[in-house]
VOPAMAR-106396 format. One record per residue (C-alpha): residue in three letters; residue number from 1; z, x, y. Coordinates in steps of 0.001 Angstrom, whole numbers, plus 500000, padded with zeros to 6 digits. Layout:
@type = ALA&seq = NUM&z = Z&x = X&y = Y
...
***
This chain:
@type = MET&seq = 1&z = 806713&x = 979861&y = 175433
@type = LYS&seq = 2&z = 808296&x = 976655&y = 176883
@type = LEU&seq = 3&z = 811873&x = 975784&y = 177888
@type = ILE&seq = 4&z = 813471&x = 972466&y = 178833
@type = ILE&seq = 5&z = 816780&x = 972377&y = 180740
@type = VAL&seq = 6&z = 818722&x = 969145&y = 180144
@type = ASP&seq = 7&z = 821679&x = 968489&y = 182468
@type = ASP&seq = 8&z = 822750&x = 965590&y = 184701
@type = SER&seq = 9&z = 823842&x = 968113&y = 187352
@type = LYS&seq = 10&z = 820906&x = 969037&y = 189582
@type = LEU&seq = 11&z = 822944&x = 971963&y = 190856
@type = ILE&seq = 12&z = 823271&x = 973442&y = 187359
@type = VAL&seq = 13&z = 819580&x = 972867&y = 186666
@type = GLU&seq = 14&z = 818485&x = 974597&y = 189885
@type = MET&seq = 15&z = 820951&x = 977429&y = 189323
@type = VAL&seq = 16&z = 819592&x = 978143&y = 185835
@type = LYS&seq = 17&z = 815993&x = 977950&y = 187102
@type = ASN&seq = 18&z = 816757&x = 980434&y = 189862
@type = ILE&seq = 19&z = 818494&x = 982803&y = 187454
@type = ILE&seq = 20&z = 815422&x = 982749&y = 185163
@type = ASN&seq = 21&z = 812913&x = 983093&y = 188000
@type = ASN&seq = 22&z = 814843&x = 986060&y = 189439
@type = SER&seq = 23&z = 814892&x = 987798&y = 186025
@type = ASP&seq = 24&z = 812060&x = 989453&y = 184088
@type = ILE&seq = 25&z = 811861&x = 986472&y = 181731
@type = ILE&seq = 26&z = 808430&x = 984797&y = 181632
@type = ILE&seq = 27&z = 808655&x = 981215&y = 180363
@type = ASP&seq = 28&z = 807407&x = 977716&y = 181343
@type = ILE&seq = 29&z = 810320&x = 975567&y = 182544
@type = ASP&seq = 30&z = 810685&x = 971790&y = 182319
@type = THR&seq = 31&z = 813752&x = 969684&y = 183138
@type = ALA&seq = 32&z = 815416&x = 966399&y = 182188
@type = GLU&seq = 33&z = 818303&x = 964724&y = 184074
@type = ASN&seq = 34&z = 819819&x = 962980&y = 181057
@type = GLY&seq = 35&z = 819683&x = 962772&y = 177256
@type = GLU&seq = 36&z = 817406&x = 959711&y = 177117
@type = ILE&seq = 37&z = 814680&x = 961378&y = 179209
@type = ALA&seq = 38&z = 815151&x = 964591&y = 177237
@type = ILE&seq = 39&z = 814484&x = 962821&y = 173921
@type = GLN&seq = 40&z = 811353&x = 961166&y = 175312
@type = LYS&seq = 41&z = 810006&x = 964498&y = 176556
@type = ILE&seq = 42&z = 810887&x = 966368&y = 173364
@type = GLU&seq = 43&z = 809085&x = 963710&y = 171299
@type = LYS&seq = 44&z = 805897&x = 964049&y = 173376
@type = ASN&seq = 45&z = 805849&x = 967805&y = 174076
@type = PHE&seq = 46&z = 806604&x = 970943&y = 172113
@type = TYR&seq = 47&z = 809379&x = 973189&y = 173432
@type = ASP&seq = 48&z = 810494&x = 976493&y = 171990
@type = ILE&seq = 49&z = 813964&x = 976481&y = 173588
@type = ILE&seq = 50&z = 816269&x = 973674&y = 174799
@type = MET&seq = 51&z = 819233&x = 974307&y = 177122
@type = LEU&seq = 52&z = 821371&x = 971205&y = 176604
@type = ASP&seq = 53&z = 824562&x = 970046&y = 178364
@type = ILE&seq = 54&z = 827160&x = 968519&y = 176059
@type = ILE&seq = 55&z = 828554&x = 965940&y = 178526
@type = MET&seq = 56&z = 825909&x = 963622&y = 180005
@type = PRO&seq = 57&z = 825476&x = 959895&y = 180674
@type = LYS&seq = 58&z = 823408&x = 957573&y = 178387
@type = PHE&seq = 59&z = 823063&x = 960186&y = 175582
@type = SER&seq = 60&z = 825452&x = 963094&y = 175327
@type = GLY&seq = 61&z = 824207&x = 966515&y = 174300
@type = ILE&seq = 62&z = 825765&x = 965984&y = 170869
@type = GLU&seq = 63&z = 823921&x = 962641&y = 170462
@type = VAL&seq = 64&z = 820643&x = 964253&y = 171529
@type = LEU&seq = 65&z = 821266&x = 967027&y = 169020
@type = GLU&seq = 66&z = 822035&x = 964478&y = 166269
@type = ILE&seq = 67&z = 818730&x = 962671&y = 166939
@type = ILE&seq = 68&z = 816437&x = 965690&y = 167125
@type = SER&seq = 69&z = 818137&x = 967520&y = 164229
@type = LYS&seq = 70&z = 816650&x = 964908&y = 161871
@type = LYS&seq = 71&z = 813095&x = 965600&y = 163072
@type = LYS&seq = 72&z = 810681&x = 968035&y = 161376
@type = TYR&seq = 73&z = 810030&x = 969927&y = 164591
@type = PHE&seq = 74&z = 813753&x = 970799&y = 164918
@type = THR&seq = 75&z = 813380&x = 973794&y = 162594
@type = LYS&seq = 76&z = 811098&x = 975363&y = 165224
@type = LEU&seq = 77&z = 813557&x = 974896&y = 168121
@type = LYS&seq = 78&z = 816300&x = 977091&y = 169526
@type = VAL&seq = 79&z = 819047&x = 974987&y = 171192
@type = ILE&seq = 80&z = 821509&x = 976571&y = 173656
@type = MET&seq = 81&z = 824445&x = 974306&y = 174609
@type = PHE&seq = 82&z = 826196&x = 974168&y = 178020
@type = SER&seq = 83&z = 829957&x = 973862&y = 177510
@type = SER&seq = 84&z = 833234&x = 974314&y = 179317
@type = LEU&seq = 85&z = 835858&x = 976672&y = 177911
@type = SER&seq = 86&z = 837888&x = 973668&y = 176770
@type = GLY&seq = 87&z = 835051&x = 972206&y = 174679
@type = LYS&seq = 88&z = 835498&x = 974314&y = 171544
@type = ASP&seq = 89&z = 835708&x = 971338&y = 169154
@type = ALA&seq = 90&z = 832501&x = 969884&y = 170590
@type = LEU&seq = 91&z = 830806&x = 973268&y = 170188
@type = LYS&seq = 92&z = 831813&x = 973433&y = 166527
@type = LYS&seq = 93&z = 830105&x = 970078&y = 165972
@type = CYS&seq = 94&z = 826996&x = 971311&y = 167825
@type = PHE&seq = 95&z = 826737&x = 974396&y = 165628
@type = LYS&seq = 96&z = 827094&x = 972223&y = 162522
@type = LEU&seq = 97&z = 824152&x = 970170&y = 163807
@type = GLY&seq = 98&z = 822037&x = 973322&y = 164191
@type = ALA&seq = 99&z = 822645&x = 974634&y = 167717
@type = PHE&seq = 100&z = 821610&x = 978273&y = 168146
@type = ASP&seq = 101&z = 823913&x = 979488&y = 170978
@type = TYR&seq = 102&z = 826005&x = 978336&y = 173943
@type = LEU&seq = 103&z = 826727&x = 979090&y = 177627
@type = THR&seq = 104&z = 830078&x = 978410&y = 179264
@type = LYS&seq = 105&z = 830409&x = 976724&y = 182623
@type = PRO&seq = 106&z = 830530&x = 977966&y = 185302
@type = ILE&seq = 107&z = 827377&x = 979813&y = 184272
@type = ASP&seq = 108&z = 827386&x = 983578&y = 184560
@type = GLU&seq = 109&z = 824006&x = 985017&y = 185579
@type = ASP&seq = 110&z = 824082&x = 988033&y = 183235
@type = GLU&seq = 111&z = 825309&x = 985972&y = 180313
@type = CYS&seq = 112&z = 822596&x = 983353&y = 180915
@type = VAL&seq = 113&z = 819822&x = 985956&y = 181002
@type = SER&seq = 114&z = 821207&x = 987771&y = 177958
@type = ARG&seq = 115&z = 821582&x = 984680&y = 175782
@type = LEU&seq = 116&z = 818211&x = 983278&y = 176848
@type = LYS&seq = 117&z = 816489&x = 986615&y = 176064
@type = HIS&seq = 118&z = 818173&x = 986638&y = 172672
@type = ALA&seq = 119&z = 816856&x = 983119&y = 171982
@type = ILE&seq = 120&z = 813357&x = 984121&y = 173166
@type = ASP&seq = 121&z = 813389&x = 987228&y = 170928
@type = GLU&seq = 122&z = 814490&x = 985174&y = 167928
@type = GLN&seq = 123&z = 811869&x = 982513&y = 168610
@type = THR&seq = 124&z = 809132&x = 985124&y = 169121
@type = MET&seq = 125&z = 810050&x = 986806&y = 165860
@type = LYS&seq = 126&z = 810136&x = 983448&y = 164085
@type = ASN&seq = 127&z = 806714&x = 982484&y = 165493
@type = GLU&seq = 128&z = 805250&x = 985829&y = 164440
@type = LEU&seq = 129&z = 806698&x = 985407&y = 160968
@type = GLU&seq = 130&z = 805239&x = 981898&y = 160689
@type = LYS&seq = 131&z = 801880&x = 983163&y = 161905
@type = SER&seq = 132&z = 801998&x = 986020&y = 159379
@type = PHE&seq = 133&z = 802996&x = 983577&y = 156670
@type = CYS&seq = 134&z = 800025&x = 981312&y = 157489
@type = ILE&seq = 135&z = 797680&x = 984315&y = 157421
@type = MET&seq = 136&z = 799160&x = 985464&y = 154099
@type = LYS&seq = 137&z = 798858&x = 981927&y = 152742
@type = ASP&seq = 138&z = 795173&x = 981781&y = 153704
@type = GLN&seq = 139&z = 794618&x = 985257&y = 152273
@type = ASN&seq = 140&z = 796379&x = 984231&y = 149073
@type = LYS&seq = 141&z = 794096&x = 981196&y = 148756
@type = GLU&seq = 142&z = 791087&x = 983430&y = 149322
@type = LEU&seq = 143&z = 792356&x = 985943&y = 146751
@type = LEU&seq = 144&z = 792938&x = 983163&y = 144222
@type = HIS&seq = 145&z = 789413&x = 981888&y = 144865
@type = LEU&seq = 146&z = 787978&x = 985398&y = 144499
@type = ASN&seq = 147&z = 790024&x = 985946&y = 141342
@type = SER&seq = 148&z = 788654&x = 982710&y = 139899
@type = GLU&seq = 149&z = 785097&x = 983784&y = 140786
@type = LEU&seq = 150&z = 785668&x = 987231&y = 139271
@type = SER&seq = 151&z = 787060&x = 985674&y = 136089
@type = GLU&seq = 152&z = 784026&x = 983396&y = 135872
@type = MET&seq = 153&z = 781655&x = 986312&y = 136500
@type = LYS&seq = 154&z = 783473&x = 988368&y = 133881
@type = MET&seq = 155&z = 783114&x = 985612&y = 131299
@type = GLN&seq = 156&z = 779463&x = 985077&y = 132215
@type = LEU&seq = 157&z = 778769&x = 988792&y = 131873
@type = LEU&seq = 158&z = 780563&x = 988746&y = 128534
@type = GLN&seq = 159&z = 778461&x = 985748&y = 127517
@type = LYS&seq = 160&z = 775263&x = 987593&y = 128503
@type = GLU&seq = 161&z = 776389&x = 990699&y = 126621
@type = GLN&seq = 162&z = 777094&x = 988544&y = 123582
@type = MET&seq = 163&z = 773668&x = 986926&y = 123927
@type = ALA&seq = 164&z = 772066&x = 990351&y = 124186
@type = SER&seq = 165&z = 773954&x = 991526&y = 121087
@type = ILE&seq = 166&z = 772933&x = 988383&y = 119232
@type = GLY&seq = 167&z = 769365&x = 988951&y = 120379
@type = HIS&seq = 168&z = 769277&x = 992493&y = 119024
@type = LEU&seq = 169&z = 770896&x = 991354&y = 115782
@type = ALA&seq = 170&z = 768566&x = 988353&y = 115488
@type = SER&seq = 171&z = 765518&x = 990511&y = 116122
@type = GLY&seq = 172&z = 766584&x = 992930&y = 113383
@type = ILE&seq = 173&z = 767427&x = 990157&y = 110928
@type = ALA&seq = 174&z = 764153&x = 988350&y = 111672
@type = HIS&seq = 175&z = 762210&x = 991547&y = 111023
@type = GLU&seq = 176&z = 764080&x = 992206&y = 107761
@type = ILE&seq = 177&z = 763570&x = 988601&y = 106606
@type = ASN&seq = 178&z = 759912&x = 988449&y = 107624
@type = ASN&seq = 179&z = 758949&x = 991494&y = 105542
@type = PRO&seq = 180&z = 760136&x = 990195&y = 102139
@type = MET&seq = 181&z = 759080&x = 986637&y = 103026
@type = GLY&seq = 182&z = 755594&x = 987986&y = 103721
@type = PHE&seq = 183&z = 755081&x = 989470&y = 100270
@type = ILE&seq = 184&z = 756885&x = 986527&y = 098597
@type = ASN&seq = 185&z = 754409&x = 984216&y = 100282
@type = SER&seq = 186&z = 751488&x = 986469&y = 099329
@type = ASN&seq = 187&z = 752668&x = 986772&y = 095719
@type = LEU&seq = 188&z = 753164&x = 983014&y = 095561
@type = ASP&seq = 189&z = 749560&x = 982478&y = 096654
@type = MET&seq = 190&z = 748369&x = 984822&y = 093875
@type = LEU&seq = 191&z = 750681&x = 983121&y = 091401
@type = GLY&seq = 192&z = 749161&x = 979785&y = 092353
@type = MET&seq = 193&z = 745649&x = 981138&y = 091805
@type = TYR&seq = 194&z = 746660&x = 982537&y = 088406
@type = PHE&seq = 195&z = 748235&x = 979246&y = 087471
@type = ASN&seq = 196&z = 745120&x = 977296&y = 088450
@type = ASP&seq = 197&z = 743091&x = 979451&y = 086060
@type = ILE&seq = 198&z = 745669&x = 978985&y = 083270
@type = PHE&seq = 199&z = 745867&x = 975301&y = 084025
@type = LYS&seq = 200&z = 742110&x = 974902&y = 083701
@type = TYR&seq = 201&z = 742133&x = 976862&y = 080432
@type = TYR&seq = 202&z = 745044&x = 974789&y = 079135
@type = PHE&seq = 203&z = 743279&x = 971454&y = 079574
@type = LYS&seq = 204&z = 739945&x = 972794&y = 078234
@type = SER&seq = 205&z = 741701&x = 974157&y = 075135
@type = GLN&seq = 206&z = 743435&x = 970854&y = 074387
@type = ASN&seq = 207&z = 740313&x = 969201&y = 072914
@type = SER&seq = 208&z = 739397&x = 972304&y = 070876
@type = ILE&seq = 209&z = 742933&x = 972538&y = 069439
@type = LYS&seq = 210&z = 742938&x = 968867&y = 068523
@type = ALA&seq = 211&z = 739565&x = 969251&y = 066752
@type = LEU&seq = 212&z = 740888&x = 972208&y = 064741
@type = VAL&seq = 213&z = 743982&x = 970241&y = 063778
@type = GLU&seq = 214&z = 741840&x = 967407&y = 062491
@type = GLU&seq = 215&z = 739957&x = 969865&y = 060266
@type = ASP&seq = 216&z = 743090&x = 971637&y = 059061
@type = ASP&seq = 217&z = 746534&x = 970267&y = 059932
@type = LYS&seq = 218&z = 748154&x = 973491&y = 058671
@type = ILE&seq = 219&z = 747233&x = 974949&y = 062077
@type = LEU&seq = 220&z = 750161&x = 972959&y = 063486
@type = GLN&seq = 221&z = 752466&x = 975382&y = 061675
@type = ILE&seq = 222&z = 751365&x = 978096&y = 064111
@type = PRO&seq = 223&z = 754116&x = 978096&y = 066843
@type = ILE&seq = 224&z = 751811&x = 978537&y = 069814
@type = ILE&seq = 225&z = 749570&x = 975667&y = 068641
@type = GLU&seq = 226&z = 752570&x = 973456&y = 068069
@type = TYR&seq = 227&z = 753928&x = 974336&y = 071534
@type = LEU&seq = 228&z = 750605&x = 973759&y = 073338
@type = LEU&seq = 229&z = 750435&x = 970244&y = 071904
@type = SER&seq = 230&z = 754091&x = 969421&y = 072655
@type = ASP&seq = 231&z = 755348&x = 967149&y = 075462
@type = GLU&seq = 232&z = 757411&x = 970049&y = 076840
@type = SER&seq = 233&z = 754309&x = 972142&y = 077572
@type = LYS&seq = 234&z = 752645&x = 969148&y = 079212
@type = TYR&seq = 235&z = 755690&x = 968670&y = 081468
@type = ILE&seq = 236&z = 755859&x = 972379&y = 082420
@type = PHE&seq = 237&z = 752164&x = 972575&y = 083279
@type = SER&seq = 238&z = 752278&x = 969326&y = 085259
@type = ASP&seq = 239&z = 755456&x = 970395&y = 087148
@type = PHE&seq = 240&z = 754327&x = 973942&y = 087927
@type = SER&seq = 241&z = 752085&x = 972976&y = 090837
@type = ASP&seq = 242&z = 754871&x = 970915&y = 092412
@type = LEU&seq = 243&z = 757266&x = 973865&y = 092148
@type = ILE&seq = 244&z = 754804&x = 976148&y = 093919
@type = LYS&seq = 245&z = 754238&x = 973514&y = 096619
@type = ASP&seq = 246&z = 757989&x = 973053&y = 097198
@type = THR&seq = 247&z = 758526&x = 976817&y = 097294
@type = LYS&seq = 248&z = 755758&x = 977212&y = 099896
@type = GLU&seq = 249&z = 757421&x = 974514&y = 102025
@type = GLY&seq = 250&z = 760740&x = 976355&y = 101714
@type = ILE&seq = 251&z = 759117&x = 979589&y = 102870
@type = GLU&seq = 252&z = 757612&x = 977807&y = 105880
@type = ARG&seq = 253&z = 761047&x = 976391&y = 106658
@type = VAL&seq = 254&z = 762580&x = 979879&y = 106585
@type = LYS&seq = 255&z = 759815&x = 981135&y = 108879
@type = GLU&seq = 256&z = 760521&x = 978293&y = 111346
@type = ILE&seq = 257&z = 764235&x = 979155&y = 111373
@type = VAL&seq = 258&z = 763503&x = 982853&y = 111896
@type = ASN&seq = 259&z = 761090&x = 982085&y = 114745
@type = ALA&seq = 260&z = 763635&x = 979720&y = 116309
@type = LEU&seq = 261&z = 766313&x = 982401&y = 116049
@type = ARG&seq = 262&z = 764051&x = 984950&y = 117731
@type = SER&seq = 263&z = 763073&x = 982486&y = 120458
@type = PHE&seq = 264&z = 766634&x = 981326&y = 121093
@type = SER&seq = 265&z = 768140&x = 984808&y = 121265
@type = SER&seq = 266&z = 765263&x = 986626&y = 122929
@type = VAL&seq = 267&z = 766761&x = 989656&y = 124708
@type = ASP&seq = 268&z = 763672&x = 990283&y = 126834
@type = GLU&seq = 269&z = 763715&x = 986752&y = 128265
@type = LEU&seq = 270&z = 767383&x = 986590&y = 129346
@type = ASN&seq = 271&z = 766628&x = 987899&y = 132827
@type = GLU&seq = 272&z = 762848&x = 987578&y = 132906
@type = ILE&seq = 273&z = 760729&x = 984607&y = 133858
@type = SER&seq = 274&z = 758221&x = 983488&y = 131239
@type = GLU&seq = 275&z = 756298&x = 980358&y = 130215
@type = TYR&seq = 276&z = 758585&x = 977669&y = 128842
@type = GLU&seq = 277&z = 757535&x = 974607&y = 126861
@type = LEU&seq = 278&z = 760529&x = 972273&y = 127010
@type = ASN&seq = 279&z = 759892&x = 970111&y = 123939
@type = SER&seq = 280&z = 759308&x = 972978&y = 121498
@type = GLU&seq = 281&z = 762221&x = 974993&y = 122918
@type = ILE&seq = 282&z = 764552&x = 972019&y = 122468
@type = ASP&seq = 283&z = 763360&x = 971798&y = 118866
@type = SER&seq = 284&z = 764218&x = 975486&y = 118438
@type = VAL&seq = 285&z = 767719&x = 974913&y = 119785
@type = LEU&seq = 286&z = 768211&x = 971882&y = 117523
@type = LEU&seq = 287&z = 767096&x = 973983&y = 114568
@type = MET&seq = 288&z = 769877&x = 976455&y = 115395
@type = LEU&seq = 289&z = 772365&x = 973556&y = 115300
@type = ALA&seq = 290&z = 770850&x = 971916&y = 112209
@type = GLY&seq = 291&z = 773955&x = 972534&y = 110091
@type = LYS&seq = 292&z = 776267&x = 970688&y = 112490
@type = ILE&seq = 293&z = 773706&x = 967982&y = 113244
@type = ARG&seq = 294&z = 773130&x = 967188&y = 109566
@type = ILE&seq = 295&z = 776758&x = 966123&y = 108980
@type = THR&seq = 296&z = 777466&x = 964626&y = 112425
@type = CYS&seq = 297&z = 774550&x = 962767&y = 113932
@type = LYS&seq = 298&z = 770887&x = 961849&y = 113900
@type = ILE&seq = 299&z = 768436&x = 962911&y = 116607
@type = GLU&seq = 300&z = 766110&x = 960417&y = 118251
@type = LYS&seq = 301&z = 763303&x = 962057&y = 120242
@type = ASN&seq = 302&z = 761140&x = 960519&y = 122918
@type = TYR&seq = 303&z = 759141&x = 963490&y = 124169
@type = GLY&seq = 304&z = 756717&x = 963118&y = 127037
@type = ASN&seq = 305&z = 753761&x = 965396&y = 127743
@type = VAL&seq = 306&z = 755627&x = 967733&y = 130090
@type = GLY&seq = 307&z = 753509&x = 970848&y = 129574
@type = LYS&seq = 308&z = 754676&x = 974358&y = 130384
@type = PHE&seq = 309&z = 756508&x = 975782&y = 133374
@type = TYR&seq = 310&z = 758076&x = 979133&y = 134226
@type = ALA&seq = 311&z = 761758&x = 979730&y = 133498
@type = TYR&seq = 312&z = 764387&x = 982184&y = 132288
@type = SER&seq = 313&z = 763766&x = 981161&y = 128698
@type = GLY&seq = 314&z = 766753&x = 982824&y = 127033
@type = LEU&seq = 315&z = 769238&x = 981516&y = 129617
@type = LEU&seq = 316&z = 767764&x = 978020&y = 129540
@type = ASN&seq = 317&z = 767934&x = 977899&y = 125742
@type = GLN&seq = 318&z = 771599&x = 978923&y = 125938
@type = ALA&seq = 319&z = 772212&x = 976123&y = 128469
@type = PHE&seq = 320&z = 770631&x = 973508&y = 126182
@type = PHE&seq = 321&z = 772575&x = 974961&y = 123252
@type = ASN&seq = 322&z = 775851&x = 974372&y = 125176
@type = ILE&seq = 323&z = 774834&x = 970827&y = 126187
@type = PHE&seq = 324&z = 773930&x = 969844&y = 122617
@type = THR&seq = 325&z = 777053&x = 971528&y = 121232
@type = ASN&seq = 326&z = 779208&x = 969437&y = 123584
@type = ALA&seq = 327&z = 777374&x = 966261&y = 122559
@type = ILE&seq = 328&z = 777823&x = 967026&y = 118847
@type = ASP&seq = 329&z = 781524&x = 967876&y = 119339
@type = SER&seq = 330&z = 782009&x = 964631&y = 121282
@type = ILE&seq = 331&z = 780552&x = 962595&y = 118398
@type = GLU&seq = 332&z = 782619&x = 964550&y = 115881
@type = LEU&seq = 333&z = 785838&x = 963816&y = 117842
@type = LYS&seq = 334&z = 785119&x = 960085&y = 117724
@type = ASN&seq = 335&z = 785434&x = 960069&y = 113898
@type = LEU&seq = 336&z = 782672&x = 957516&y = 113380
@type = SER&seq = 337&z = 782303&x = 955923&y = 109957
@type = LYS&seq = 338&z = 778565&x = 956672&y = 110098
@type = LEU&seq = 339&z = 776346&x = 959268&y = 111717
@type = GLY&seq = 340&z = 776368&x = 959276&y = 115514
@type = THR&seq = 341&z = 773241&x = 959402&y = 117659
@type = ILE&seq = 342&z = 771823&x = 961819&y = 120194
@type = GLU&seq = 343&z = 768823&x = 960491&y = 122126
@type = ILE&seq = 344&z = 766488&x = 962963&y = 123854
@type = LYS&seq = 345&z = 763911&x = 961920&y = 126419
@type = THR&seq = 346&z = 761590&x = 964213&y = 128396
@type = TYR&seq = 347&z = 759196&x = 963316&y = 131208
@type = LYS&seq = 348&z = 757929&x = 964689&y = 134505
@type = ASP&seq = 349&z = 756649&x = 963831&y = 137966
@type = GLU&seq = 350&z = 754704&x = 965929&y = 140466
@type = GLU&seq = 351&z = 757625&x = 968258&y = 141269
@type = TYR&seq = 352&z = 760108&x = 968144&y = 138416
@type = ILE&seq = 353&z = 760479&x = 968067&y = 134651
@type = TYR&seq = 354&z = 763297&x = 965837&y = 133420
@type = CYS&seq = 355&z = 765363&x = 965817&y = 130257
@type = GLU&seq = 356&z = 767861&x = 963096&y = 129365
@type = ILE&seq = 357&z = 770365&x = 963786&y = 126566
@type = LYS&seq = 358&z = 772495&x = 960801&y = 125595
@type = ASP&seq = 359&z = 775215&x = 960688&y = 122928
@type = ASN&seq = 360&z = 777534&x = 957959&y = 121652
@type = GLY&seq = 361&z = 780539&x = 960252&y = 121363
@type = ILE&seq = 362&z = 784055&x = 960038&y = 122744
@type = GLY&seq = 363&z = 782918&x = 960192&y = 126390
@type = MET&seq = 364&z = 784956&x = 961223&y = 129443
@type = SER&seq = 365&z = 786887&x = 959633&y = 132304
@type = GLU&seq = 366&z = 785676&x = 959799&y = 135930
@type = ASN&seq = 367&z = 788319&x = 962441&y = 136672
@type = GLU&seq = 368&z = 787118&x = 964592&y = 133769
@type = VAL&seq = 369&z = 783461&x = 964223&y = 134764
@type = ALA&seq = 370&z = 784340&x = 965421&y = 138282
@type = GLN&seq = 371&z = 785705&x = 968682&y = 136833
@type = ILE&seq = 372&z = 783345&x = 969494&y = 133945
@type = PHE&seq = 373&z = 781419&x = 972199&y = 135830
@type = ASN&seq = 374&z = 784596&x = 973961&y = 136986
@type = PRO&seq = 375&z = 785218&x = 977276&y = 135213
@type = PHE&seq = 376&z = 787871&x = 977120&y = 132463
@type = PHE&seq = 377&z = 788124&x = 973301&y = 132530
@type = THR&seq = 378&z = 787892&x = 971818&y = 129044
@type = THR&seq = 379&z = 788676&x = 968496&y = 127385
@type = LYS&seq = 380&z = 788924&x = 970150&y = 123981
@type = ASP&seq = 381&z = 792152&x = 971005&y = 122207
@type = VAL&seq = 382&z = 793788&x = 974378&y = 122832
@type = GLY&seq = 383&z = 791896&x = 977136&y = 121044
@type = LYS&seq = 384&z = 788719&x = 975072&y = 120616
@type = GLY&seq = 385&z = 787036&x = 975770&y = 123934
@type = LYS&seq = 386&z = 787246&x = 978230&y = 126841
@type = GLY&seq = 387&z = 785917&x = 975764&y = 129400
@type = LEU&seq = 388&z = 782901&x = 977931&y = 130240
@type = GLY&seq = 389&z = 780106&x = 976099&y = 128415
@type = LEU&seq = 390&z = 779113&x = 973695&y = 131191
@type = SER&seq = 391&z = 780065&x = 976173&y = 133909
@type = ILE&seq = 392&z = 777378&x = 978485&y = 132500
@type = VAL&seq = 393&z = 775001&x = 975509&y = 132184
@type = TYR&seq = 394&z = 775506&x = 974754&y = 135898
@type = GLU&seq = 395&z = 774972&x = 978403&y = 136838
@type = THR&seq = 396&z = 771727&x = 978527&y = 134832
@type = ILE&seq = 397&z = 770199&x = 975170&y = 135812
@type = VAL&seq = 398&z = 771383&x = 974797&y = 139417
@type = ASN&seq = 399&z = 771818&x = 978347&y = 140733
@type = LYS&seq = 400&z = 769302&x = 980223&y = 138603
@type = HIS&seq = 401&z = 766533&x = 977594&y = 138317
@type = LYS&seq = 402&z = 767208&x = 975561&y = 141522
@type = GLY&seq = 403&z = 767405&x = 972381&y = 139462
@type = SER&seq = 404&z = 770210&x = 969868&y = 138952
@type = ILE&seq = 405&z = 772368&x = 968398&y = 136197
@type = GLU&seq = 406&z = 774360&x = 965178&y = 136373
@type = TYR&seq = 407&z = 776612&x = 963491&y = 133832
@type = GLU&seq = 408&z = 777165&x = 959751&y = 133466
@type = CYS&seq = 409&z = 780061&x = 959032&y = 131112
@type = SER&seq = 410&z = 782298&x = 956232&y = 129920
@type = LYS&seq = 411&z = 785505&x = 956738&y = 128019
@type = ASP&seq = 412&z = 784907&x = 956090&y = 124295
@type = LEU&seq = 413&z = 781241&x = 955136&y = 124915
@type = GLY&seq = 414&z = 779601&x = 958536&y = 125266
@type = CYS&seq = 415&z = 777763&x = 960525&y = 127923
@type = LYS&seq = 416&z = 774285&x = 960949&y = 129332
@type = ALA&seq = 417&z = 773194&x = 964263&y = 130857
@type = LEU&seq = 418&z = 770227&x = 964209&y = 133245
@type = ILE&seq = 419&z = 768655&x = 967657&y = 133709
@type = LYS&seq = 420&z = 766054&x = 968174&y = 136413
@type = LEU&seq = 421&z = 764040&x = 971418&y = 136521
@type = PRO&seq = 422&z = 761443&x = 972296&y = 139163
@type = ILE&seq = 423&z = 757894&x = 972859&y = 137874
@type = GLU&seq = 424&z = 757539&x = 975672&y = 140406
@type = MET&seq = 425&z = 760590&x = 977848&y = 141101
***
């Protein structure tokens, strides 16, 4: 702790120093012979306590007090004034300016020690409180940071639980759909074979029926003969093969959707590494979003031959799902008069596989781009997003797969996401 004694009387200064040195008070002592020197020293050095004479040449104690009371450091000082018994009005002004205590001249040794100890105790307590406050402030920051991390972890765990639930549900639904689709497909094949036989018989019988009609036109009165020669029967027989073909294509489409659902929501692959073929997995994710894509945008693909690599397939599919969902939502928010566009490009080098996803949606500002990976940050309207989508993407791509993701955006012009995934984890 440091003290400065400010008095133009060397006798008073030496007396106070001797009183302090002969007491049990431990404090560093500095001196100043007038107010001007005192101000210079106080500006350059930190003192805990100032003992300040009211009447001095150049700057009085009151003037010194007026100057330093406007400084930030003044709140950390304890100022004890030297005053004569007749200087009560001056003392009142000093206390209004923030003086802590006073000593009357001539100085009494016991009073000096007592008042100085009181100032030291107050200053010590104040310093301890400030130190405790700083510690509490740091601890509060740390607690807030931990709380934010816990909230993010909680939401990520919830997301994983939801994915696991979806996976179980998807697996059950896929199984239930596959069974009836299997015998529908089998029955359709048999139906096609039966039709081909009927079709052959139908065309072979046409000439025979026509010959019979020429011999006896009364045969036309038989309903089945009349129907077999009608334009309606010709149309039905000619259209039947197309119907079977279209139905087979529909069944294949259902099978693709079921397989995509199983791949996207695979429970076993959420926390397990398995082979991952980027292009086909992206197609699976897009198939899951087909309903939104159909009414919002068109997809332009430029797939390179990237091959397979090992990854947490379920988590990575969820990450791409979130990225594409954001791109689709961005286009939807722009209210374009025509379909928007999402461009997908994949390629690789010796170490990494790359995926670029570019949309012409509403875009983001530089400030928004700087925050997009922060948990709970969202540019969407209240109730339309929790702000966890890209936070989870970052966790999956950067932390889980040791890759990287960067966004380049312009307001109202759209965004481009560049994903980089290591070939070997």
